[in-house]
C-alpha positions as CSV (number, residue, x, y, z in Angstrom):
1,M,0.0,0.0,0.0
2,Q,1.5,3.3,-1.1
3,A,-1.4,5.6,0.0
4,F,-4.8,5.6,1.6
5,L,-7.8,7.6,0.4
6,F,-11.0,7.7,2.5
7,V,-14.2,8.8,0.8
8,D,-16.9,9.5,3.4
9,L,-20.4,9.5,2.1
10,S,-21.9,9.6,5.6
11,E,-23.5,12.8,6.8
12,E,-21.1,13.0,9.8
13,T,-19.3,16.3,10.0
14,A,-16.6,15.3,12.5
15,F,-13.1,16.3,11.6
16,D,-11.6,13.6,13.7
17,K,-12.3,10.5,11.7
18,P,-11.6,7.2,13.5
19,I,-10.8,5.4,10.3
20,L,-8.0,7.8,9.4
21,K,-6.6,7.5,12.9
22,M,-6.7,3.7,12.6
23,V,-4.9,3.7,9.3
24,R,-2.2,6.2,10.5
25,E,-1.6,3.8,13.5
26,H,-1.2,0.7,11.3
27,V,0.9,2.3,8.5
28,P,2.3,5.7,9.7
29,A,4.6,6.1,6.7
30,I,2.0,6.4,3.9
31,P,0.0,9.5,2.8
32,V,-3.6,9.5,4.0
33,F,-6.2,11.8,2.4
34,D,-9.9,12.1,2.8
35,V,-12.8,13.6,0.9
36,D,-16.5,13.6,1.4
37,A,-19.6,14.5,-0.6
38,N,-19.2,18.1,0.3
39,S,-15.6,18.4,-0.8
40,D,-15.0,21.1,-3.4
41,A,-13.4,20.5,-6.8
42,T,-9.9,21.4,-5.6
43,L,-9.9,18.7,-2.9
44,Q,-11.3,16.2,-5.4
45,Q,-8.4,17.1,-7.8
46,Y,-5.9,16.4,-5.0
47,A,-7.5,13.0,-4.5
48,V,-7.4,12.2,-8.2
49,R,-3.7,13.2,-8.3
50,L,-3.0,11.0,-5.3
51,L,-4.5,8.1,-7.1
52,Q,-2.6,8.8,-10.3
53,E,0.7,9.2,-8.6
54,N,0.3,6.2,-6.2
55,P,-0.9,3.1,-8.1
56,E,-1.1,0.9,-5.0
57,T,-3.6,3.1,-3.2
58,V,-6.2,1.6,-1.0
59,V,-9.5,3.5,-1.4
60,C,-12.0,3.1,1.4
61,V,-15.6,4.3,0.8
62,K,-17.9,4.7,3.8
63,S,-21.5,4.6,2.7
64,G,-24.1,7.0,3.7
65,A,-26.7,9.5,2.5
66,G,-24.1,11.8,0.8
67,D,-24.6,12.6,-2.8
68,L,-22.3,10.4,-4.8
69,S,-22.9,12.4,-8.0
70,R,-21.0,15.4,-6.4
71,L,-17.9,13.3,-6.5
72,M,-17.9,12.6,-10.3
73,P,-14.4,13.8,-11.0
74,L,-13.1,11.4,-8.4
75,L,-15.4,8.6,-9.5
76,D,-14.2,8.9,-13.1
77,E,-10.7,8.1,-11.8
78,L,-11.8,5.4,-9.4
79,L,-13.8,3.5,-12.1
80,L,-10.7,3.1,-14.2
81,P,-9.2,-0.4,-13.7
82,H,-5.8,-0.4,-12.0
83,A,-4.3,-3.8,-11.1
84,Q,-2.7,-2.6,-7.9
85,R,-5.5,-0.4,-6.5
86,R,-7.9,-1.9,-3.9
87,M,-11.3,-0.5,-3.0
88,L,-13.0,-1.2,0.3
89,L,-16.6,-0.5,0.8
90,I,-17.9,0.0,4.3
91,G,-21.7,-0.5,4.4
92,Q,-24.1,-0.5,1.5
93,Q,-23.7,2.0,-1.3
94,S,-25.9,0.3,-3.9
95,R,-25.2,2.8,-6.7
96,L,-21.5,2.6,-6.4
97,L,-21.7,-1.2,-6.0
98,R,-23.6,-1.5,-9.3
99,M,-20.9,0.7,-11.0
100,L,-18.1,-1.6,-9.6
101,Q,-19.9,-4.8,-10.6
102,A,-20.2,-3.5,-14.2
103,R,-16.4,-3.2,-14.3
104,P,-14.8,-6.6,-13.7
105,G,-11.3,-5.1,-13.8
106,I,-11.8,-3.3,-10.5
107,A,-11.0,-5.1,-7.3
108,Y,-13.1,-4.3,-4.3
109,T,-14.0,-5.8,-0.9
110,L,-17.3,-5.3,1.0
111,L,-16.8,-4.7,4.7
112,A,-19.6,-4.7,7.2
113,D,-18.2,-2.0,9.5
114,E,-15.0,-0.2,10.8
115,E,-14.0,-3.3,12.9
116,A,-13.9,-5.3,9.7
117,L,-11.6,-2.6,8.2
118,R,-9.4,-2.9,11.2
119,Q,-9.1,-6.7,10.7
120,F,-8.5,-6.2,7.0
121,L,-5.7,-3.7,7.7
122,T,-4.1,-5.9,10.3
123,G,-4.2,-8.9,8.0
124,S,-2.9,-7.2,4.9
125,I,0.0,-5.3,6.4
């Protein structure tokens, strides 16, 4: 894993995100970046650039009521197949799941909750 990108579609507005803290504890040497459905175009461009410059990025998407269509510049990059990129989906985001299922070249894993993410990180590092 070269980088970690967290996409938060929940309606939570907390700046202290436990998932980011957990990732920083498990792999402190990698860049960690996060965006949400309210992120502006500039932040999304930084996220796209992170993905382009770090092919082995783990992308974690936390489902929620956030508007997925507001993240289209980022989704365009995420929906391109990259052999080393890994997507983790926490919770059910049916629209994104259908997009991923239509693209067999994209690897993704469904996780039930943040504890499942912790186990995934512990097992893969």
